[in-house]
N, C-alpha and C positions, 0 to 999 in steps of 0.2 A: 381112409386118412384121419377122419373124426374120431375114430376108435382108437387109433394109435395114439392121438394127441391125449384123449381121455385116460387112456392106460399108463402114460407118461407122467401126467398130472396125478393120478393116484400112487405111482410108485415115488414120485418126489415127495408127496404127502406123508407116506408112510416113513421115508427115510428121514423126514424132519421130525417125525415124532419119536424116532429112536428104535422102531421094530421094521424089522425085515417084511418087504410086501406080503409074504406068505404067512406071515405071523399076525395078521389083522384082527384076531379073535381078541376080546377084552381083557385086560390084565388087571392086578390089584397091585399098586405100589407097595414096597415093603416098608416104608414108614411115611409118616406125615411131612408134607413138603409145603412148607410156608402157609398153614392155615390162618385164617384171620385171627388177629391178637384182639385180647380184651379191649384194647382202646380202638379197635375197628368194629367192635360190637359182635366179636366171636365169643369164644368160651375159654376162660381159664383152664389149663391143662390139668391143675390140682382138682378143680371143682368138679371138672368132667369125669375125672377118674374116679371121684367120690360118687357121683351121680351112678356110673357104670356099677360099682360096687354094690349099690342099692337095688339095682335092677333084679337081682335074686329073688327079691321079696314078691315080684309078680307072681310066683306061684301060690301064694296064699292070698291073692287079691279077689275079693267078692264077685260073684256073677251079678248080672244085672240085665235086664230087659227093657231098660231105659234107651230112649234113642240117643245117638251120639252128640256130645256136647257141642256148643257152638265152638269151643277152642280147637276139638278135633275139625271140625268142618273148615274153619280159617285156616288150620294148618295144611289139610288137603288142597285148599286153594291155593295157597302160598306156594305149594310143593309144585302144582301143575304151571304155575307161572315162574317158577325158578327163584323164588326169593327163598333162598335156602337156609338162612339164618333165622327167619320168622318161623319157617316151617319147623325147623330144628326145636325150636323154643316152645312152640306149641305142641309138638309130639311128645318132649319131655315132659310138659305140664300133664300132659294125659297119662303118660307112663308112670310118673311120679304118685299120681292118684289125687292131683290138685283139683281135678274136675269129678263129675258123678258118673264118668264113664265105668262100665265094668270090665270084667277080667278080659273078655275076648276082644273088646275094643282097644284095651290098653296093649294087648298083644300084638295087634295090627299095627298100633302106632309106634310098638317098639321096632318093627322091621323098617316102618318108613322113616323112623328116626336115624336109623342105622344108614339108609340111603341118602337122608341129608346129610349127616356126618361124612360121609363118602365124597358128595358134592362139595362140601367145605374144605376138603383136603385134610380131614382128621381120620387119615387112612387106618392108623394103628387102632384107634378108638371104635372106627366102623367095623373093622375085622373082629375086634372083642365081643361088640354086639351081635354080629352075625354067629360068632362061635356059640354065644348064650344061647341063641335061637336054634341053632343046628342041634345042639347038645339036649334040647327038650323035644323029645320025639312027638309030643301032643302039641306043640306049638303049630297054630294056624299056618305059619309061614315057614316052617321048618326045611320043605325041599328047596324053596327060594333061596334062603339063607345058605343053604349047602351049594347051591349053584355059584353064589358069590365066592365061596370058599375054595371052589375047585378051579378059580381063575389062576393063571400061572402069575408068577410074581413079575412085574414089569423090570425090563432092564434098567440099570442105571441107578 
């Protein structure tokens, strides 16, 4: 009896989410759905587009054996504690080269930045970063980014 009740609850939950119960695999929304506005601490869409345009320059980033910067460490902590906007801002600073982090760390931060954007509902922008990463066969997170891009588009 408890199994039937739990199964019914799962079906109801799946129905509320807009996906049939047999399609519980993660999906990727086709467009951004009400991300945080600038007045709420989010990103300006225009500024974010410019930042993404500049990410192609990571190919020319210098290598470094220095340990990760405090900014990266803080961004990773913010990611673990789900402070998405703080994490995104920290990862963006690392990716841009505002810290002393080398190319390898900056590439890792690029992937984490895309995840933070996704969590903030900047879906189109996150997809764009994942596309950049998956197009670079030498990127350390190439396969993970490709997995994100293989997700089906969510209904609605």
